LOSEVO-567283 format. One record per residue (C-alpha): x, y, z. Coordinates in steps of 0.05 Angstrom, whole numbers, plus 5000, padded with zeros to 4 digits. Each point is the difference from the previous one (the first is absolute). Layout:
# residues N
XYZ;...
//
This chain:
# residues 642
164762216270;506849684987;501449664934;504849454980;504250054937;504249454968;507150084976;500049904924;501550524948;495850094937;505849904952;501349305028;496249354992;495250135058;496750685004;499450355067;493149985032;496350145064;499449405046;495249815055;498650495056;504949945058;494049915046;499349304970;506849835030;501849945073;504550555028;506549675023;502650595038;501350755003;507050284994;503650654994;504249724942;499049394956;506049834957;498149574940;506049584980;505449815051;505749994950;506250434990;496550665015;493949735038;503849655056;503850645021;493650414990;496249565049;505749975050;501150755000;492550165003;499549585062;506350305029;496850684990;494449785047;494849844946;495649395004;502549634938;498349384960;503749734939;496549574947;504849514967;498349424952;506449625018;501449715068;505950465015;502250724994;505350294954;497849864929;505349934946;505750025050;497549435043;495449584956;502250234931;507249785004;503250694989;503250045068;504950564989;499950764994;502350244932;499750765006;496050495042;501550325068;499549705070;495950455044;495549995061;496749355019;504549634950;505750035050;495949605051;497649524947;507049874975;502849935071;494649515019;501049614935;507549955014;498649745070;495349474974;505149804947;505149875055;494949575037;498249604938;507349904981;503450014932;500350604954;495950304945;500850424939;497550675023;495449845058;497149335022;492849984976;497649565057;503650455050;496550614972;493249665004;501349885074;502750705011;494150344968;495149575039;503550155066;499850754986;492749964979;498149615063;503950475045;496450604970;493249675006;498349904927;494149544985;502549554943;494649694957;503749474960;497049594943;495250584991;498450314933;497650694981;493250004967;498250734992;500150715028;494450215046;498050704979;496350585031;499350434939;507150134976;503149805067;502849315016;497349805069;502249285000;501549384959;496349364986;504249375009;499449254999;503949535043;499549305028;493850195040;496550314940;498650704975;499350635041;502250725003;504850415041;498450725018;505850494997;501450745010;505749934950;501449444951;507149904974;500349644934;506449594999;497449474952;505350154948;494650034947;496150585030;494049535008;496650435052;501050654962;497549684936;493949725036;498550685029;500050324932;506650385002;502850134930;505649544979;505749934951;502349334971;505749764956;505050284952;498750414938;500949494944;496449365019;497150225067;503949475038;503250075069;506949745015;501449254997;498949575062;504449485033;499149395044;506449935040;501949315026;504649935060;505749525010;505549855051;507150194980;505849635031;495449655048;498650615044;498250634961;492950154978;500150294930;495250134943;500050014924;496450594971;498150004927;494250274959;494849494982;495250394956;494650535000;493550005041;494050445012;500150035076;492850255002;497549374966;499549395046;499949504944;506150304969;503749975066;498349255003;502749924929;506350375019;501149545060;499649404954;504550334948;505350175051;500049335035;500949664932;506550384992;502649675064;499049304974;506449604987;500949264984;504849955057;502450495054;507350005020;503150325061;501050674965;492850064977;496049615051;494350435027;498450115073;493250314986;495850344947;497450685022;492550005015;499750744979;500850234928;505350534991;495450534970;503950634988;494550444972;492550054997;495250595005;502550695018;495950515039;498450624960;501550385064;499950725021;507250004975;502949494950;507549925001;503449994932;506649794970;501550754991;499250095075;505149465011;505050244948;499850695031;500349715070;494050435017;498550265070;492950065028;497850415060;495449435022;505649484998;498649395045;505549544973;505249934945;501049504944;506949794977;501749524944;501749974926;495149924942;498949265017;495349834942;500349264983;497650114929;504349834940;494850254951;500650755005;495950094937;494149915048;502450525050;498850755001;504450474960;502950265066;502149295019;502949874930;504350625004;502349875071;502149294986;500949874926;502550684978;504350225059;501549345035;497950215070;496549375024;505149925056;500350725024;497850095072;494650525014;497150245066;493950435011;494850225050;493449625006;494350495014;494349845047;495150164943;502049384961;496849585055;493450384996;494749774949;496150504959;492550025016;500349505057;500750155075;501749565059;505449634961;507550024990;503849574951;506849755025;503049484954;502949954930;493450284974;501150715026;499250594953;505449924947;500849854927;502349344971;506650344985;500950265071;498449315029;506649734976;503450385056;494550065052;498449275016;505749755044;498349655065;503150555042;495750514963;493749615014;501649915074;501150755006;493450144966;496449535048;502950375060;498250684971;492849804985;499149735071;502750645031;495550424954;494049595022;501750145072;500750744988;493350034964;496249595051;502850395060;498350674968;493149774978;501250134926;500649574938;506649724975;499250444939;500250615045;505149745050;505050535020;506349814962;504650375048;497249595057;501149364960;507150204984;501450195072;497749325025;504149654946;506150395022;498749795072;499749284976;506750094962;496149864936;501450694970;505750495005;498750625041;501750454941;493249794970;496850475050;502950604963;494649924947;504349954938;500949254995;506049565012;503149864932;505049484980;504749615046;504749884940;506650364995;501150414937;504949754948;505250555008;504649704947;494850034946;497450685023;507050284991;500549784927;498550464942;495449764944;505949714961;502149625061;493149725009;499649794927;506749645010;496249525046;497049674938;500849255004;502049995073;495949825061;499350755013;496250144936;493149965031;501850455059;503450484951;493550044960;496350145064;504950565017;498850304931;492549965011;500850385066;504150544967;494550124949;500750614955;506950185027;502949394963;496250074934;505250434964;505649515016;495749414980;498450324934;507450134989;501449265013;494949824946;504450374950;507049865026;499849365040;501449294978;494349534984;499249765071;499950705031;495250234947;495249455018;500650145075;498850754987;494049844955;497149575056;501250545053;496550524957;494449524979;498349825072;498850745012;495450034939;505050324952;500649724930;506850284982;503049304998;494249674963;504349824940;505149675045;494449605034;497149804933;506849764977;500749575062;493349684985;501549914926;506649675016;496849575055;505550195049;500449375042;504950235054;496850105069;501050525054;505049725049;496749815066;493250154970;497249315016;493350124966;502150514948;500649534940;503350214934;501450734991;495750044938;493949855041;501550565049;500950464941;493449784971;496350155065;502850704998;497550104929;493349765026;500250535055;502150544951;494649784950;500949544941;496850504953;503850605028;506649624991;498049704933;500849305029;493549654980;503249634942;505749805046;495049715050;496349634945;506649724977;501149675068;494249534984;503549754937;506349735035;501449274986;502049935073;493850355027;498049795071;493850145041;503250585038;502250374938;493449864965;495750265058;504350615010;499550194926;492549854995;498250415061;504150594976;496849974931;493149945031;501150675035;502250404940;499749654932;494349994950;497249374969;503750144935;506650065037;499649405046;494049534990;503649554951;506149925044;495949855062;495749504964;506049654970;503349945069;493649725030;499849464947;507149765013;500949345036;507550025006;500450545054;503149775066;495050165055;502949685063;501650465058;504849735053;498450305068;504750235055;504149565047;501450425062;504349515040;505549554978;499049254999;492849994977;502049404958;496650234936;493350065035;497250634969;494050194960;500450034924;493950354973;496849954931;498850734980;496949914932;493750335027;503950655009;501450034925;493049804980;496550495045;504750584986;498849864926;492549955011;499950695034;503950314943;496049664945;493550235031;502650714998;501949894927;492849754989;502149294983;494549765046;499349284977;507449875007;500250355068;494049615026;503049334978;506550145036;496750215065;495149435000;505749505004;501250195072;493250155032;499849315032;507249965023;500649675068;504250595025;495350545025;504650574980;500449754928;492649894991;498550665034;504650364952;497049634941;492950175020;501850735010;503150034930;494049634969;495050465034;503450594967;499549734929;493850264965;496049594951;502450104929;495750514963;497049754935;502750394941;
//
């Protein structure tokens, strides 16, 4: 007998549970493919599935297709590659823009709504608008349909294949597929936006994109809070011509939510190495577009890539394997949206609208291959999927060789021709980050020259050499790194954008190399005694000490920092487009300091102090904050009577 499962995860406010039997709900139809979510990936997935001759329905809570590009205000392509069905979508959108009149930044959002609907109608897609996903209908470990609720009430749709394009992996989570969520430090996803539109010069449709705050996309109440928070940032006493709004987007600009713990999970290392995969079904292309300014909460790999070597802007391009669409344990389901199998770090590249549209097409084609061959999507013949994608101009023919596609980026011949001394001479220029990447690629062949620079180079080249060695796990330059931290070197890597002061990048390298191994524990504790201590420096030092220091070495410094009331804790979020008029989120991040300190103090067995700090935030209105606080509190044991 089929079972119905809801879509909540145990670590969030509402725990997943079995729902009513599907037999209690009317069957609304049987389909080859049901696409849940008609957004950036889901609209192409539904269109292509129907074009492939599959009876297809798409379930969409809004009243239109296209997601963030049509209803979310972000009507432009940032990076990514145009392939396959995207050509038809873009051509139809351009035609509708000409009919509507005027111009638009990127593409006209209303034109794209009309274009997608025309393509869906022409292909024979059944569009169920104002319809919400309720749960996955399961036959054992296989998804055989979805329960939904729309204007006519609740029911369920039977499907041979379900494509989860919800963005949040709602179907996969409901089905019981394993998930990943959030970054390493405070378990938060990227910040969200709520982009308003306006008319420029009386004819051009534009938008203002800025980050409004943080939200737990899997928590409905928190999404409602985020909507109110973001709209409050749009409030002005008076609007003039340059800031008068045309509309406020009905769709939150959620960049990140759950990730599928898929058959393959793409990593930042895959992207840095521009990795090729035999089962490639698309390619991702972008830079490390992380909107965070608080890298103390990111992984050590992210810290080194951005804060230590200044490579936030560097373009990367890599294969996307079919396996990252396939859930572990669950059959009958593909995930095609920003929740595919990747880490939080990898997501900074693999989330562009073009990427998502390509994933939607690939999933639809794979569904067709599986259905026609009478097998599951897990066992779909990848060669057949690739061949059909090639026929649809969605994949290059070279993918059929079986060794992947690789990057579309040209190599930097000028840097590749330089010797190590020439690369170190890039210090302080816009080429410093790429030069560090080149040194990383050369690996052991550059080590001797880097060690020579540590002895003979000037202070700047010594620091760059120490960083290059440290990134590769070599501590030869540890004393140079320690000196940069002790001096609080405030200069920044040119063109680094997110890199921050050089001392911080040096500190993250000491963290990677080991505070104890490099005799840096006292140095880390000293960071907490600075008169100009801010929340970022405090959290970075506390987390590093928590990993390696003893109570005798660090407890006093952590406790003293936690008691200070003069530490600036405001985080200004990113403004992505000019002319946002000061409308941007400014976040109070005191909770980061308190909870990082609580975790460390609990390790140092200062349980009462740890519990008091964590308890301050368990009722915070922000779901991510109270969830983090409750997690910390649950890990603090009761003090043992002595």
